[in-house]
PQR file of N, CA, C, O and H, with PARSE charges and radii, in Angstrom:
ATOM      1  N   MET A   1       4.281 -21.251 -27.696 -0.4000 1.5000
ATOM      2  CA  MET A   1       5.120 -20.511 -26.767 -0.0000 2.0000
ATOM      3  C   MET A   1       4.323 -20.134 -25.528  0.5500 1.7000
ATOM      4  O   MET A   1       3.139 -19.807 -25.614 -0.5500 1.4000
ATOM      5  N   GLY A   2       4.981 -20.182 -24.371 -0.4000 1.5000
ATOM      6  CA  GLY A   2       4.329 -19.789 -23.126 -0.0000 2.0000
ATOM      7  C   GLY A   2       4.287 -18.284 -22.979  0.5500 1.7000
ATOM      8  O   GLY A   2       5.136 -17.562 -23.502 -0.5500 1.4000
ATOM      9  H   GLY A   2       5.943 -20.448 -24.300  0.4000 1.0000
ATOM     10  N   ARG A   3       3.303 -17.838 -22.271 -0.4000 1.5000
ATOM     11  CA  ARG A   3       3.164 -16.410 -22.007 -0.0000 2.0000
ATOM     12  C   ARG A   3       3.745 -16.074 -20.655  0.5500 1.7000
ATOM     13  O   ARG A   3       3.524 -16.801 -19.686 -0.5500 1.4000
ATOM     14  H   ARG A   3       2.614 -18.424 -21.846  0.4000 1.0000
ATOM     15  N   THR A   4       4.473 -15.001 -20.574 -0.4000 1.5000
ATOM     16  CA  THR A   4       4.999 -14.532 -19.298 -0.0000 2.0000
ATOM     17  C   THR A   4       4.000 -13.558 -18.693  0.5500 1.7000
ATOM     18  O   THR A   4       3.607 -12.575 -19.321 -0.5500 1.4000
ATOM     19  H   THR A   4       4.653 -14.410 -21.361  0.4000 1.0000
ATOM     20  N   VAL A   5       3.601 -13.847 -17.472 -0.4000 1.5000
ATOM     21  CA  VAL A   5       2.656 -12.980 -16.777 -0.0000 2.0000
ATOM     22  C   VAL A   5       3.425 -12.183 -15.727  0.5500 1.7000
ATOM     23  O   VAL A   5       4.065 -12.755 -14.845 -0.5500 1.4000
ATOM     24  H   VAL A   5       3.920 -14.645 -16.961  0.4000 1.0000
ATOM     25  N   VAL A   6       3.357 -10.880 -15.830 -0.4000 1.5000
ATOM     26  CA  VAL A   6       4.008 -10.015 -14.854 -0.0000 2.0000
ATOM     27  C   VAL A   6       2.941  -9.548 -13.879  0.5500 1.7000
ATOM     28  O   VAL A   6       1.941  -8.946 -14.271 -0.5500 1.4000
ATOM     29  H   VAL A   6       2.837 -10.415 -16.546  0.4000 1.0000
ATOM     30  N   ARG A   7       3.165  -9.830 -12.621 -0.4000 1.5000
ATOM     31  CA  ARG A   7       2.184  -9.449 -11.604 -0.0000 2.0000
ATOM     32  C   ARG A   7       2.749  -8.343 -10.724  0.5500 1.7000
ATOM     33  O   ARG A   7       3.946  -8.282 -10.446 -0.5500 1.4000
ATOM     34  H   ARG A   7       3.977 -10.319 -12.303  0.4000 1.0000
ATOM     35  N   ASP A   8       1.859  -7.493 -10.309 -0.4000 1.5000
ATOM     36  CA  ASP A   8       2.202  -6.419  -9.389 -0.0000 2.0000
ATOM     37  C   ASP A   8       2.215  -7.015  -7.983  0.5500 1.7000
ATOM     38  O   ASP A   8       1.197  -7.532  -7.522 -0.5500 1.4000
ATOM     39  H   ASP A   8       0.886  -7.543 -10.535  0.4000 1.0000
ATOM     40  N   ALA A   9       3.340  -6.947  -7.310 -0.4000 1.5000
ATOM     41  CA  ALA A   9       3.471  -7.551  -5.982 -0.0000 2.0000
ATOM     42  C   ALA A   9       2.448  -6.976  -5.010  0.5500 1.7000
ATOM     43  O   ALA A   9       2.199  -5.770  -4.985 -0.5500 1.4000
ATOM     44  H   ALA A   9       4.167  -6.527  -7.685  0.4000 1.0000
ATOM     45  N   LEU A  10       1.865  -7.861  -4.211 -0.4000 1.5000
ATOM     46  CA  LEU A  10       0.963  -7.441  -3.143 -0.0000 2.0000
ATOM     47  C   LEU A  10       1.746  -7.441  -1.837  0.5500 1.7000
ATOM     48  O   LEU A  10       2.340  -8.449  -1.452 -0.5500 1.4000
ATOM     49  H   LEU A  10       2.068  -8.840  -4.231  0.4000 1.0000
ATOM     50  N   MET A  11       1.737  -6.309  -1.172 -0.4000 1.5000
ATOM     51  CA  MET A  11       2.466  -6.163   0.081 -0.0000 2.0000
ATOM     52  C   MET A  11       1.508  -6.350   1.257  0.5500 1.7000
ATOM     53  O   MET A  11       0.384  -5.850   1.243 -0.5500 1.4000
ATOM     54  H   MET A  11       1.254  -5.491  -1.485  0.4000 1.0000
ATOM     55  N   GLU A  12       1.969  -7.075   2.267 -0.4000 1.5000
ATOM     56  CA  GLU A  12       1.186  -7.201   3.488 -0.0000 2.0000
ATOM     57  C   GLU A  12       1.247  -5.874   4.241  0.5500 1.7000
ATOM     58  O   GLU A  12       2.182  -5.091   4.073 -0.5500 1.4000
ATOM     59  H   GLU A  12       2.883  -7.481   2.278  0.4000 1.0000
ATOM     60  N   LEU A  13       0.241  -5.637   5.069 -0.4000 1.5000
ATOM     61  CA  LEU A  13       0.166  -4.364   5.790 -0.0000 2.0000
ATOM     62  C   LEU A  13       1.426  -4.115   6.618  0.5500 1.7000
ATOM     63  O   LEU A  13       1.912  -2.985   6.669 -0.5500 1.4000
ATOM     64  H   LEU A  13      -0.519  -6.273   5.206  0.4000 1.0000
ATOM     65  N   GLU A  14       1.961  -5.147   7.264 -0.4000 1.5000
ATOM     66  CA  GLU A  14       3.173  -4.961   8.078 -0.0000 2.0000
ATOM     67  C   GLU A  14       4.343  -4.462   7.237  0.5500 1.7000
ATOM     68  O   GLU A  14       5.138  -3.648   7.707 -0.5500 1.4000
ATOM     69  H   GLU A  14       1.566  -6.065   7.223  0.4000 1.0000
ATOM     70  N   GLU A  15       4.458  -4.941   5.999 -0.4000 1.5000
ATOM     71  CA  GLU A  15       5.523  -4.472   5.107 -0.0000 2.0000
ATOM     72  C   GLU A  15       5.341  -2.992   4.786  0.5500 1.7000
ATOM     73  O   GLU A  15       6.306  -2.228   4.761 -0.5500 1.4000
ATOM     74  H   GLU A  15       3.813  -5.603   5.618  0.4000 1.0000
ATOM     75  N   VAL A  16       4.100  -2.601   4.543 -0.4000 1.5000
ATOM     76  CA  VAL A  16       3.789  -1.206   4.225 -0.0000 2.0000
ATOM     77  C   VAL A  16       4.105  -0.321   5.433  0.5500 1.7000
ATOM     78  O   VAL A  16       4.717   0.738   5.293 -0.5500 1.4000
ATOM     79  H   VAL A  16       3.316  -3.222   4.563  0.4000 1.0000
ATOM     80  N   LEU A  17       3.685  -0.763   6.612 -0.4000 1.5000
ATOM     81  CA  LEU A  17       3.948   0.008   7.830 -0.0000 2.0000
ATOM     82  C   LEU A  17       5.444   0.174   8.057  0.5500 1.7000
ATOM     83  O   LEU A  17       5.904   1.258   8.415 -0.5500 1.4000
ATOM     84  H   LEU A  17       3.188  -1.623   6.726  0.4000 1.0000
ATOM     85  N   ASP A  18       6.208  -0.907   7.848 -0.4000 1.5000
ATOM     86  CA  ASP A  18       7.665  -0.834   8.011 -0.0000 2.0000
ATOM     87  C   ASP A  18       8.275   0.154   7.028  0.5500 1.7000
ATOM     88  O   ASP A  18       9.127   0.962   7.396 -0.5500 1.4000
ATOM     89  H   ASP A  18       5.834  -1.787   7.557  0.4000 1.0000
ATOM     90  N   GLU A  19       7.835   0.086   5.775 -0.4000 1.5000
ATOM     91  CA  GLU A  19       8.400   0.979   4.760 -0.0000 2.0000
ATOM     92  C   GLU A  19       8.061   2.438   5.041  0.5500 1.7000
ATOM     93  O   GLU A  19       8.898   3.322   4.859 -0.5500 1.4000
ATOM     94  H   GLU A  19       7.142  -0.570   5.475  0.4000 1.0000
ATOM     95  N   LEU A  20       6.830   2.687   5.485 -0.4000 1.5000
ATOM     96  CA  LEU A  20       6.413   4.061   5.765 -0.0000 2.0000
ATOM     97  C   LEU A  20       6.898   4.553   7.130  0.5500 1.7000
ATOM     98  O   LEU A  20       6.970   5.759   7.366 -0.5500 1.4000
ATOM     99  H   LEU A  20       6.150   1.969   5.633  0.4000 1.0000
ATOM    100  N   GLY A  21       7.227   3.631   8.018 -0.4000 1.5000
ATOM    101  CA  GLY A  21       7.681   4.013   9.360 -0.0000 2.0000
ATOM    102  C   GLY A  21       6.567   4.595  10.206  0.5500 1.7000
ATOM    103  O   GLY A  21       6.786   5.518  10.991 -0.5500 1.4000
ATOM    104  H   GLY A  21       7.169   2.651   7.827  0.4000 1.0000
ATOM    105  N   VAL A  22       5.358   4.047  10.042 -0.4000 1.5000
ATOM    106  CA  VAL A  22       4.220   4.537  10.819 -0.0000 2.0000
ATOM    107  C   VAL A  22       3.567   3.379  11.574  0.5500 1.7000
ATOM    108  O   VAL A  22       3.719   2.211  11.215 -0.5500 1.4000
ATOM    109  H   VAL A  22       5.179   3.297   9.405  0.4000 1.0000
ATOM    110  N   ALA A  23       2.844   3.734  12.617 -0.4000 1.5000
ATOM    111  CA  ALA A  23       2.111   2.746  13.407 -0.0000 2.0000
ATOM    112  C   ALA A  23       0.842   2.312  12.667  0.5500 1.7000
ATOM    113  O   ALA A  23       0.333   3.024  11.800 -0.5500 1.4000
ATOM    114  H   ALA A  23       2.720   4.682  12.909  0.4000 1.0000
ATOM    115  N   LYS A  24       0.354   1.144  13.026 -0.4000 1.5000
ATOM    116  CA  LYS A  24      -0.877   0.635  12.423 -0.0000 2.0000
ATOM    117  C   LYS A  24      -2.035   1.615  12.664  0.5500 1.7000
ATOM    118  O   LYS A  24      -2.862   1.833  11.779 -0.5500 1.4000
ATOM    119  H   LYS A  24       0.768   0.566  13.730  0.4000 1.0000
ATOM    120  N   SER A  25      -2.086   2.195  13.853 -0.4000 1.5000
ATOM    121  CA  SER A  25      -3.166   3.138  14.173 -0.0000 2.0000
ATOM    122  C   SER A  25      -3.119   4.360  13.256  0.5500 1.7000
ATOM    123  O   SER A  25      -4.158   4.870  12.838 -0.5500 1.4000
ATOM    124  H   SER A  25      -1.415   2.017  14.572  0.4000 1.0000
ATOM    125  N   THR A  26      -1.918   4.821  12.950 -0.4000 1.5000
ATOM    126  CA  THR A  26      -1.766   5.963  12.038 -0.0000 2.0000
ATOM    127  C   THR A  26      -2.277   5.590  10.650  0.5500 1.7000
ATOM    128  O   THR A  26      -3.007   6.358  10.024 -0.5500 1.4000
ATOM    129  H   THR A  26      -1.074   4.406  13.290  0.4000 1.0000
ATOM    130  N   PHE A  27      -1.890   4.408  10.172 -0.4000 1.5000
ATOM    131  CA  PHE A  27      -2.329   3.967   8.851 -0.0000 2.0000
ATOM    132  C   PHE A  27      -3.853   3.868   8.800  0.5500 1.7000
ATOM    133  O   PHE A  27      -4.471   4.308   7.831 -0.5500 1.4000
ATOM    134  H   PHE A  27      -1.297   3.784  10.680  0.4000 1.0000
ATOM    135  N   TYR A  28      -4.456   3.295   9.836 -0.4000 1.5000
ATOM    136  CA  TYR A  28      -5.918   3.169   9.851 -0.0000 2.0000
ATOM    137  C   TYR A  28      -6.599   4.536   9.936  0.5500 1.7000
ATOM    138  O   TYR A  28      -7.684   4.722   9.386 -0.5500 1.4000
ATOM    139  H   TYR A  28      -3.953   2.937  10.623  0.4000 1.0000
ATOM    140  N   HIS A  29      -5.970   5.485  10.619 -0.4000 1.5000
ATOM    141  CA  HIS A  29      -6.512   6.851  10.651 -0.0000 2.0000
ATOM    142  C   HIS A  29      -6.471   7.454   9.250  0.5500 1.7000
ATOM    143  O   HIS A  29      -7.450   8.041   8.789 -0.5500 1.4000
ATOM    144  H   HIS A  29      -5.088   5.333  11.065  0.4000 1.0000
ATOM    145  N   TRP A  30      -5.316   7.300   8.571 -0.4000 1.5000
ATOM    146  CA  TRP A  30      -5.207   7.777   7.191 -0.0000 2.0000
ATOM    147  C   TRP A  30      -6.269   7.121   6.315  0.5500 1.7000
ATOM    148  O   TRP A  30      -6.899   7.784   5.490 -0.5500 1.4000
ATOM    149  H   TRP A  30      -4.522   6.823   8.945  0.4000 1.0000
ATOM    150  N   LYS A  31      -6.463   5.812   6.499 -0.4000 1.5000
ATOM    151  CA  LYS A  31      -7.440   5.071   5.694 -0.0000 2.0000
ATOM    152  C   LYS A  31      -8.853   5.601   5.946  0.5500 1.7000
ATOM    153  O   LYS A  31      -9.627   5.787   5.007 -0.5500 1.4000
ATOM    154  H   LYS A  31      -5.951   5.274   7.169  0.4000 1.0000
ATOM    155  N   ALA A  32      -9.181   5.839   7.201 -0.4000 1.5000
ATOM    156  CA  ALA A  32     -10.514   6.337   7.560 -0.0000 2.0000
ATOM    157  C   ALA A  32     -10.773   7.733   7.007  0.5500 1.7000
ATOM    158  O   ALA A  32     -11.919   8.100   6.751 -0.5500 1.4000
ATOM    159  H   ALA A  32      -8.553   5.687   7.964  0.4000 1.0000
ATOM    160  N   THR A  33      -9.711   8.506   6.823 -0.4000 1.5000
ATOM    161  CA  THR A  33      -9.866   9.879   6.334 -0.0000 2.0000
ATOM    162  C   THR A  33      -9.537  10.004   4.844  0.5500 1.7000
ATOM    163  O   THR A  33      -9.460  11.110   4.310 -0.5500 1.4000
ATOM    164  H   THR A  33      -8.780   8.207   7.032  0.4000 1.0000
ATOM    165  N   GLY A  34      -9.343   8.860   4.180 -0.4000 1.5000
ATOM    166  CA  GLY A  34      -9.112   8.868   2.735 -0.0000 2.0000
ATOM    167  C   GLY A  34      -7.730   9.306   2.310  0.5500 1.7000
ATOM    168  O   GLY A  34      -7.540   9.719   1.165 -0.5500 1.4000
ATOM    169  H   GLY A  34      -9.406   7.961   4.614  0.4000 1.0000
ATOM    170  N   ARG A  35      -6.750   9.227   3.210 -0.4000 1.5000
ATOM    171  CA  ARG A  35      -5.399   9.693   2.887 -0.0000 2.0000
ATOM    172  C   ARG A  35      -4.377   8.572   2.726  0.5500 1.7000
ATOM    173  O   ARG A  35      -3.223   8.842   2.393 -0.5500 1.4000
ATOM    174  H   ARG A  35      -6.904   8.891   4.139  0.4000 1.0000
ATOM    175  N   ALA A  36      -4.771   7.326   2.952 -0.4000 1.5000
ATOM    176  CA  ALA A  36      -3.849   6.188   2.829 -0.0000 2.0000
ATOM    177  C   ALA A  36      -3.814   5.695   1.388  0.5500 1.7000
ATOM    178  O   ALA A  36      -4.715   5.992   0.603 -0.5500 1.4000
ATOM    179  H   ALA A  36      -5.708   7.106   3.222  0.4000 1.0000
ATOM    180  N   PRO A  37      -2.771   4.941   1.040 -0.5600 1.5000
ATOM    181  CA  PRO A  37      -2.784   4.311  -0.278  0.2800 2.0000
ATOM    182  C   PRO A  37      -3.956   3.333  -0.366  0.5500 1.7000
ATOM    183  O   PRO A  37      -4.388   2.776   0.643 -0.5500 1.4000
ATOM    184  N   ARG A  38      -4.458   3.136  -1.565 -0.4000 1.5000
ATOM    185  CA  ARG A  38      -5.587   2.236  -1.777 -0.0000 2.0000
ATOM    186  C   ARG A  38      -5.204   0.817  -1.368  0.5500 1.7000
ATOM    187  O   ARG A  38      -4.102   0.353  -1.661 -0.5500 1.4000
ATOM    188  H   ARG A  38      -4.107   3.589  -2.385  0.4000 1.0000
ATOM    189  N   THR A  39      -6.112   0.141  -0.698 -0.4000 1.5000
ATOM    190  CA  THR A  39      -5.851  -1.208  -0.189 -0.0000 2.0000
ATOM    191  C   THR A  39      -6.787  -2.226  -0.836  0.5500 1.7000
ATOM    192  O   THR A  39      -7.813  -1.885  -1.423 -0.5500 1.4000
ATOM    193  H   THR A  39      -7.007   0.518  -0.460  0.4000 1.0000
ATOM    194  N   ILE A  40      -6.389  -3.481  -0.704 -0.4000 1.5000
ATOM    195  CA  ILE A  40      -7.224  -4.618  -1.102 -0.0000 2.0000
ATOM    196  C   ILE A  40      -7.569  -5.342   0.191  0.5500 1.7000
ATOM    197  O   ILE A  40      -6.680  -5.691   0.967 -0.5500 1.4000
ATOM    198  H   ILE A  40      -5.555  -3.758  -0.227  0.4000 1.0000
ATOM    199  N   LYS A  41      -8.859  -5.569   0.423 -0.4000 1.5000
ATOM    200  CA  LYS A  41      -9.283  -6.241   1.654 -0.0000 2.0000
ATOM    201  C   LYS A  41      -9.681  -7.674   1.334  0.5500 1.7000
ATOM    202  O   LYS A  41     -10.592  -7.910   0.542 -0.5500 1.4000
ATOM    203  H   LYS A  41      -9.581  -5.285  -0.208  0.4000 1.0000
ATOM    204  N   TYR A  42      -8.997  -8.622   1.949 -0.4000 1.5000
ATOM    205  CA  TYR A  42      -9.301 -10.036   1.771 -0.0000 2.0000
ATOM    206  C   TYR A  42     -10.536 -10.407   2.600  0.5500 1.7000
ATOM    207  O   TYR A  42     -10.890  -9.688   3.534 -0.5500 1.4000
ATOM    208  H   TYR A  42      -8.256  -8.429   2.593  0.4000 1.0000
ATOM    209  N   PRO A  43     -11.186 -11.511   2.269 -0.5600 1.5000
ATOM    210  CA  PRO A  43     -12.375 -11.937   3.033  0.2800 2.0000
ATOM    211  C   PRO A  43     -12.110 -12.125   4.533  0.5500 1.7000
ATOM    212  O   PRO A  43     -13.025 -11.989   5.345 -0.5500 1.4000
ATOM    213  N   ASN A  44     -10.863 -12.438   4.899 -0.4000 1.5000
ATOM    214  CA  ASN A  44     -10.554 -12.607   6.325 -0.0000 2.0000
ATOM    215  C   ASN A  44     -10.262 -11.277   7.023  0.5500 1.7000
ATOM    216  O   ASN A  44      -9.964 -11.251   8.217 -0.5500 1.4000
ATOM    217  H   ASN A  44     -10.120 -12.550   4.239  0.4000 1.0000
ATOM    218  N   GLY A  45     -10.350 -10.174   6.275 -0.4000 1.5000
ATOM    219  CA  GLY A  45     -10.153  -8.848   6.849 -0.0000 2.0000
ATOM    220  C   GLY A  45      -8.743  -8.293   6.713  0.5500 1.7000
ATOM    221  O   GLY A  45      -8.522  -7.110   6.972 -0.5500 1.4000
ATOM    222  H   GLY A  45     -10.592 -10.195   5.305  0.4000 1.0000
ATOM    223  N   SER A  46      -7.782  -9.127   6.308 -0.4000 1.5000
ATOM    224  CA  SER A  46      -6.422  -8.623   6.169 -0.0000 2.0000
ATOM    225  C   SER A  46      -6.313  -7.724   4.940  0.5500 1.7000
ATOM    226  O   SER A  46      -7.056  -7.873   3.970 -0.5500 1.4000
ATOM    227  H   SER A  46      -7.962 -10.087   6.097  0.4000 1.0000
ATOM    228  N   LEU A  47      -5.377  -6.795   5.007 -0.4000 1.5000
ATOM    229  CA  LEU A  47      -5.208  -5.816   3.935 -0.0000 2.0000
ATOM    230  C   LEU A  47      -3.918  -6.062   3.167  0.5500 1.7000
ATOM    231  O   LEU A  47      -2.926  -6.537   3.721 -0.5500 1.4000
ATOM    232  H   LEU A  47      -4.774  -6.674   5.795  0.4000 1.0000
ATOM    233  N   ARG A  48      -3.951  -5.730   1.885 -0.4000 1.5000
ATOM    234  CA  ARG A  48      -2.773  -5.769   1.030 -0.0000 2.0000
ATOM    235  C   ARG A  48      -2.737  -4.466   0.244  0.5500 1.7000
ATOM    236  O   ARG A  48      -3.771  -3.842   0.003 -0.5500 1.4000
ATOM    237  H   ARG A  48      -4.757  -5.344   1.435  0.4000 1.0000
ATOM    238  N   VAL A  49      -1.541  -4.065  -0.149 -0.4000 1.5000
ATOM    239  CA  VAL A  49      -1.356  -2.877  -0.972 -0.0000 2.0000
ATOM    240  C   VAL A  49      -0.484  -3.287  -2.151  0.5500 1.7000
ATOM    241  O   VAL A  49       0.560  -3.914  -1.969 -0.5500 1.4000
ATOM    242  H   VAL A  49      -0.701  -4.572   0.047  0.4000 1.0000
ATOM    243  N   ARG A  50      -0.909  -2.935  -3.348 -0.4000 1.5000
ATOM    244  CA  ARG A  50      -0.077  -3.221  -4.520 -0.0000 2.0000
ATOM    245  C   ARG A  50       1.172  -2.351  -4.461  0.5500 1.7000
ATOM    246  O   ARG A  50       1.104  -1.173  -4.111 -0.5500 1.4000
ATOM    247  H   ARG A  50      -1.757  -2.426  -3.496  0.4000 1.0000
ATOM    248  N   ARG A  51       2.309  -2.940  -4.805 -0.4000 1.5000
ATOM    249  CA  ARG A  51       3.585  -2.211  -4.798 -0.0000 2.0000
ATOM    250  C   ARG A  51       3.487  -0.951  -5.649  0.5500 1.7000
ATOM    251  O   ARG A  51       3.963   0.112  -5.250 -0.5500 1.4000
ATOM    252  H   ARG A  51       2.365  -3.897  -5.089  0.4000 1.0000
ATOM    253  N   SER A  52       2.868  -1.069  -6.823 -0.4000 1.5000
ATOM    254  CA  SER A  52       2.764   0.078  -7.723 -0.0000 2.0000
ATOM    255  C   SER A  52       1.900   1.182  -7.118  0.5500 1.7000
ATOM    256  O   SER A  52       2.164   2.365  -7.335 -0.5500 1.4000
ATOM    257  H   SER A  52       2.481  -1.932  -7.148  0.4000 1.0000
ATOM    258  N   VAL A  53       0.872   0.804  -6.363 -0.4000 1.5000
ATOM    259  CA  VAL A  53       0.003   1.800  -5.719 -0.0000 2.0000
ATOM    260  C   VAL A  53       0.775   2.544  -4.635  0.5500 1.7000
ATOM    261  O   VAL A  53       0.662   3.763  -4.510 -0.5500 1.4000
ATOM    262  H   VAL A  53       0.657  -0.157  -6.187  0.4000 1.0000
ATOM    263  N   LEU A  54       1.561   1.801  -3.848 -0.4000 1.5000
ATOM    264  CA  LEU A  54       2.356   2.453  -2.799 -0.0000 2.0000
ATOM    265  C   LEU A  54       3.400   3.380  -3.411  0.5500 1.7000
ATOM    266  O   LEU A  54       3.593   4.497  -2.932 -0.5500 1.4000
ATOM    267  H   LEU A  54       1.653   0.811  -3.950  0.4000 1.0000
ATOM    268  N   ASP A  55       4.076   2.924  -4.470 -0.4000 1.5000
ATOM    269  CA  ASP A  55       5.079   3.778  -5.126 -0.0000 2.0000
ATOM    270  C   ASP A  55       4.455   5.053  -5.672  0.5500 1.7000
ATOM    271  O   ASP A  55       5.029   6.133  -5.535 -0.5500 1.4000
ATOM    272  H   ASP A  55       3.920   2.016  -4.859  0.4000 1.0000
ATOM    273  N   LYS A  56       3.286   4.938  -6.288 -0.4000 1.5000
ATOM    274  CA  LYS A  56       2.586   6.109  -6.832 -0.0000 2.0000
ATOM    275  C   LYS A  56       2.172   7.042  -5.697  0.5500 1.7000
ATOM    276  O   LYS A  56       2.329   8.258  -5.805 -0.5500 1.4000
ATOM    277  H   LYS A  56       2.819   4.061  -6.399  0.4000 1.0000
ATOM    278  N   TRP A  57       1.649   6.482  -4.617 -0.4000 1.5000
ATOM    279  CA  TRP A  57       1.208   7.262  -3.459 -0.0000 2.0000
ATOM    280  C   TRP A  57       2.397   8.034  -2.876  0.5500 1.7000
ATOM    281  O   TRP A  57       2.276   9.214  -2.547 -0.5500 1.4000
ATOM    282  H   TRP A  57       1.521   5.494  -4.530  0.4000 1.0000
ATOM    283  N   LEU A  58       3.542   7.360  -2.752 -0.4000 1.5000
ATOM    284  CA  LEU A  58       4.736   8.027  -2.231 -0.0000 2.0000
ATOM    285  C   LEU A  58       5.166   9.172  -3.145  0.5500 1.7000
ATOM    286  O   LEU A  58       5.514  10.252  -2.667 -0.5500 1.4000
ATOM    287  H   LEU A  58       3.640   6.401  -3.019  0.4000 1.0000
ATOM    288  N   SER A  59       5.142   8.939  -4.448 -0.4000 1.5000
ATOM    289  CA  SER A  59       5.514   9.991  -5.409 -0.0000 2.0000
ATOM    290  C   SER A  59       4.590  11.196  -5.291  0.5500 1.7000
ATOM    291  O   SER A  59       5.032  12.341  -5.381 -0.5500 1.4000
ATOM    292  H   SER A  59       4.859   8.062  -4.836  0.4000 1.0000
ATOM    293  N   GLU A  60       3.317  10.930  -5.092 -0.4000 1.5000
ATOM    294  CA  GLU A  60       2.339  12.023  -4.976 -0.0000 2.0000
ATOM    295  C   GLU A  60       2.523  12.825  -3.699  0.5500 1.7000
ATOM    296  O   GLU A  60       2.017  13.944  -3.605 -0.5500 1.4000
ATOM    297  H   GLU A  60       2.957  10.000  -5.020  0.4000 1.0000
ATOM    298  N   HIS A  61       3.222  12.293  -2.726 -0.4000 1.5000
ATOM    299  CA  HIS A  61       3.427  12.984  -1.445 -0.0000 2.0000
ATOM    300  C   HIS A  61       4.827  13.572  -1.305  0.5500 1.7000
ATOM    301  O   HIS A  61       5.199  14.045  -0.231 -0.5500 1.4000
ATOM    302  H   HIS A  61       3.632  11.384  -2.803  0.4000 1.0000
ATOM    303  N   GLU A  62       5.592  13.545  -2.373 -0.4000 1.5000
ATOM    304  CA  GLU A  62       6.912  14.175  -2.339 -0.0000 2.0000
ATOM    305  C   GLU A  62       6.746  15.684  -2.351  0.5500 1.7000
ATOM    306  O   GLU A  62       5.851  16.226  -3.000 -0.5500 1.4000
ATOM    307  H   GLU A  62       5.290  13.161  -3.246  0.4000 1.0000
ATOM    308  N   GLU A  63       7.620  16.343  -1.625 -0.4000 1.5000
ATOM    309  CA  GLU A  63       7.607  17.804  -1.593 -0.0000 2.0000
ATOM    310  C   GLU A  63       8.897  18.319  -2.196  0.5500 1.7000
ATOM    311  O   GLU A  63       9.938  17.668  -2.111 -0.5500 1.4000
ATOM    312  H   GLU A  63       8.347  15.903  -1.097  0.4000 1.0000
ATOM    313  N   ASN A  64       8.827  19.464  -2.791 -0.4000 1.5000
ATOM    314  CA  ASN A  64      10.028  20.128  -3.308 -0.0000 2.0000
ATOM    315  C   ASN A  64      10.792  20.742  -2.154  0.5500 1.7000
ATOM    316  O   ASN A  64      10.191  21.238  -1.201 -0.5500 1.4000
ATOM    317  H   ASN A  64       7.981  19.993  -2.861  0.4000 1.0000
ATOM    318  N   ALA A  65      12.086  20.711  -2.232 -0.4000 1.5000
ATOM    319  CA  ALA A  65      12.923  21.268  -1.160 -0.0000 2.0000
ATOM    320  C   ALA A  65      12.891  22.776  -1.200  0.5500 1.7000
ATOM    321  O   ALA A  65      13.533  23.429  -0.377 -0.5500 1.4000
ATOM    322  H   ALA A  65      12.574  20.308  -3.006  0.4000 1.0000
TER
END
């Protein structure tokens, strides 16, 4: 029997920026100050964010009304 592999989607930085509604400069500022979601840096310098990491990061930043 074959095994089913479930992978956590990797989002490109532009997708993350669109979802968060922030500018690239804002995201890089957050990253420099340790406040952005954890990223994966490819050898060419491009960044990716795991979908699960972004979802967790968003949950951690929810505020009570």
